N, C-alpha and C positions, 0 to 999 in steps of 0.2 A: 717700083717701091709702093709697101702695102702702105699705105692710108691709115692713120691710129684710127683707134675706135673714138677719141675724142673730138676727133674733126665732126660725125655722125651726130654723137652726143653732146653737141654744141649745138647745130643746127636743130635737132631735135627736141630739145629741152628750151631754146631761143623759141622756136617757132611756139612752144606750148605758154613758155610766159608770155607772149606777146597774145594770146587769144585767152588768158587769165585762167582756163582751166586743163588738171592736167588733160593730155593728147596723147593718142597712140596715132605714130603714124601712118598709113597705108602701103601695102606692097609697091605701088604706084612711087608713093613719096619718097621711097628709098631705093629705087630704080634711079629717081631722078638725084637725090645724093652723089651716090654711086655715077654718074654721068659727070657731076660738077667736080667729082674727086677727081675721078680721071683726066678730064678735061683741065687738071691744075687748077682750080679755079680756088682763090685762098679764103679760110673760113671768114678773117672780117667784111670780105667783099660779100658774102651769103648773107653773113649775119645784116650789114647795112643794109641792103637788099630786098630783107625780109620786112627790116624798120620801115624803109619809103614805102611798099606795098602795104601796110597794116596805117603808116598814116594816113596814105591815100585813102585806100576804105574808108577808116575813121569817120575823115571829110564826106564821103559819099554814103554815111551809113550803111555800109556794106558789111557782109560777114567775110570774113577770109577761111574758108573750110580746109583745106586744102595746101600743102605744099605746095602745087603747081600752080595755084594762084600767082607766086612769086617768080616764077623759072623765066620771066620775060625779065622782069628788071635783074636778077643777077644778072641774062646774058648780057645786056647791057652795058650795066655797070661794069661787067668784067672787060667787053670792049673798051670803054672811056679807060681802066684802068689802065689796060696791057698797052695803050699808047703812049699816059701818062709816069708810070709809075716801070721801077725794077721787075715785073713781072711783061712787058713787052715780049720777052722770049726766053727760051727757057737757058741764055747766061745773063750770067747777072753781072751788069756794070760793073767797072773797077770803081767808082764812083757811086755813091749811091746808097749801100749795102751796109757798108763799114759804119756811117754816121746812122743810121738805124740802129744798127746794132748795137753800137756804142753808147747811144741813148737808153736801149730796153737793159745794156748791163748796167750803167748805171744805177735804174729804177730799183734793180735785181740784186745790187750790192749788197747791203742794210741787212739782207736775209742771210745771204750765202755768195759768199766773194767766188768760191770755186765755180759756181755756176756762172755768176756775171762773167767770171773766165773761159768758160766754155761756148759764153755767147759771145764774146768779143772773137772767140776762133774760129767760128761761123763767116769771115768773111771769107778764106778759103775754099769756101765750099764753090761753087761754077753753077750751081742751077739755083733758079729761085725757088721750086718745088721742094727739094731737098733740105734748105735753109730752112721752109715753112716745118715739113717733117718733125725736122729735128728740133724748131722751136715749141710744138705740143708737148713732143718727148718731156723736152726740159719743161715746160711749166707744169707736169703732170710731178715730176720730181720737187720741183720748187715748194708746189701746194704741200707733198709729204712732209718738210723742213719749217714749216712754219709752226711759232710757239702756238700756244693753245688750241691746236687743228682737233681732241678730241672734245674742246669742249665750243667748239665751231660745226663740228659732226654732230654733236646732240641738239644744237640750235634748228641745224637743219631737219632731223628727224620728230622735232617737234612740229614743227611748220611744216610739215608735211604728214603728221598723224592724224587719225581718220578718213586721208582719202585713198580711195581704192583705185591701186596703181600694181600688175603684176611684181612679182619679182624684180624681172629684168627693167621693167621700167622707171619700176620704182629706185632702182642702184643707179640708174643713170642719170635720174633727175637728180637725185641725193647727188653725184660727183658733180655738177654741175652747179647745182647750187650751191656748193663748198666752195667752188672756183671761183662764181661772181662775191662770195662773201668776201673768201679772200683776199679779189682784188680790190674791194671796196676798201677793209679793213687796214691796207700797205700800203694804198696807193699806186698800186700794180699795172703796170697798162697791160694790154692782150701782148702774148709774145708774138708778132707778128709783124713781118715787114710792112703789110698794108694795110696796119691800125690806123 
């Protein structure tokens, strides 16, 4: 199954946000992200590992210049999570995913009852990776349904005004920023089994 573009977009955007500057990932960084995706490492695990690396770097007054600085942290955190959570194998245990999906559905229900029902229905899936991929796609559709979306898009455009980014990077950054604003405004969790 192909990994949704949002997986890469979120990692790139989060890394740039942690650096505090618009940042274009190198070809080596993209290869690393693709490896994480192929290995089935969930997006929230990657984000948490990036945060850990930046927190440790700040304590040591070091600068993180590349996503490859996060390679070991991502691998270590994923090894821990595989032992503790649903991702321990490619099969989702009967118990575990239903509770998480019910919690996510409850958070989404005020915006879209049909999407909440779709999230609950994912418990029939047997693969944690398949559920994660569907949740990323569902989250994209959910964002398109929130009230005042155009006003939030205008807010993002204003925040990025004056930054020098190529069109592709600007579009990815705008979408990731919009997703963060929507999550904050509507108190939405990241749609993930591992969030």
